[in-house]
N, C-alpha and C positions, 0 to 999 in steps of 0.2 A: 420511496421508503424513507422515513425520517424518525429518528428517536434521539432524544437529548438526554444528556447526563452531565451535570456540572461539577466543578471542583476536582477534576482529574489531576493526578500527580504523575504516575508512571504507568504507561500503557504498553501492552505487547500485541503485535500484529503477527499472526502465524499463518502459514500457507502450506497446503499439502496437495499432492496429486500423485497419481500412479505412474510408474515408468512406462515408456512407450513399449509396444509389443516387440518381441525379439526380431531383430533384423531391420527395425525402423529407426530413423534418427531420433535421438532423445529429445523430449520436451523440456525446455528450460524456462521456468516461470520465475519472475523476479518481483520482489516487493520494492516499491519506490516511494520515497517521501520527499515532498517539496515544501520548503518553508517560505513564508511571505511576510514582509515587514508591515508594520502598522501604516506606513505611508503608502504602500501599494499592495493591499491584501488580495487584489485580483490581477496584479501585473505579472511581471517576470519573477520567477522564484529567486530568493536571495541565495539559496543553495539547494542542491538535490543530493539525496543519499540513496544509493543503490548498491549493487554487488561490488565488493572490494572497496567500499568507501564508508565513511562515517561523517557526522557533522563536524565542523571545525572545532567546536567546543566539547565534543564527546557526548552530547545529550541525545543524539539519535544514532543508534548503532545497529548494524546488521550482525546479529549474533551467530546465525547459521545461514549458509547459502548452499542450496542444492542445485546442481545443474541437470539432474536426471529424475528427481522425484523418488529415488530409492531410499528406503528406510521405513521406519514404523511411525505412524502419526504425522505430526507436522514437521516438515523437512526444512523449512526456511522460516526464520524468526527475526523480527526487528523490534527493538525496544526504543520507546520514545519517553524520555524523562522530561515531561512537559514543565514540571515545577522548576526545573533548572534552566529552561530556555530564557534567554535575555528578554527583558520587557520590550525590546524593539521588534520582536516577532509577534504577529497577531494571529497567524493562521498556519496550520500544517495540513497538507492534503496528502493522503496515502492512496496509492494505487498498486495494481498488479499488471505487469506486462509480460507477454510471451516473446521470448527471443525468436526472431524469424530466420528461418533457413531459406532454402531454395523455393519452398512452397509456403504460402501464408498458413499459419496455424491459428485456429480460433479456439475459444474455451470449450465449445461443444465437441471438439476433436480430442480433448485431453480427458482421460478417465479419472473420475472421482476427485474433482477439484473441490477445494474448500478453503475459505479464509475465516479466521476467528480473531476477534478483537476483544481483549480483556484487560481489566485492571485487577491485579492480584489474582484471586480465584473467581472473580465475577465476570462472566461473559457479558460483554456489551452488545455484540453482534456476531452472527455467523451467516455465511452465505456460500452457495455452491456454484455461482456464476451462471445458473441455468437461464436467468433473465437476460443475460448478455452473451448467449451461446455463440452468436455470429461475430463477436468482437475479438480483437487481438490484444486489447488492453482495457482496463476498467478502473475507475476511481471507486474505492470502497469505503472511505471515511474522510471526514473533515473534522479537525479540531480547531476551535477558534477561541481566542481570549476575549472575555467580555470587559465592560468598563471597570469592573472591580478587580480585574487581573486574574479571575478564575478561568480555567480552561473548560470548555463545553465540547461534547462529542455529538456529531451528527452522522448517523449512519446513512450511507448513500450507495447507490450502485448505478454508475453511468458508464456505458460502453463506448469505446473508441476503436477506430480501425487505423492503427499506426504502429510503427516500430517503437521500441523503448525510448530512443533518443527524442523522437518527435512527440511521443506521449508525455515525457517529462516536461517539455516546454508548454504543452497544451493543457495539462491536467488541472491547472489553477482555474480554468474557465468552467469547471464542473459546478453545477448548481443543484 
């Protein structure tokens, strides 16, 4: 899946899922963003933003973090202020990972998952993870700066079988 939209300024990535059944361990899904420099757009991330963190310059912020999926609508929200990112950054990759407990949990085992990516009130993409139901993590979007300095969005869905820490290191390899 691939869709492009150029000239993005401020984007919101929102995630929702239903709580685990009573008596079961809670499902904890996390939005993760990794930034890459123009010198190494596919190398190691310059920095990673996830639960309890934000970018050093405050341009990528996790506004809401849910550890259970309880609530109405989208429970976890990350804001990316692309227009404020330093020109040294050429790419931002956004993914979702499931915190792993004693047993591996995949997207197919979590009820009513959904991710929404929007700019203002315009939805750029929505997905329910059904295409990566057997994965424990997935890349959901890529934002890349073009030669004119404009940010473009590419919708993607690529599944991974890894814990959040390993996923954060590998998510830049998504194509």
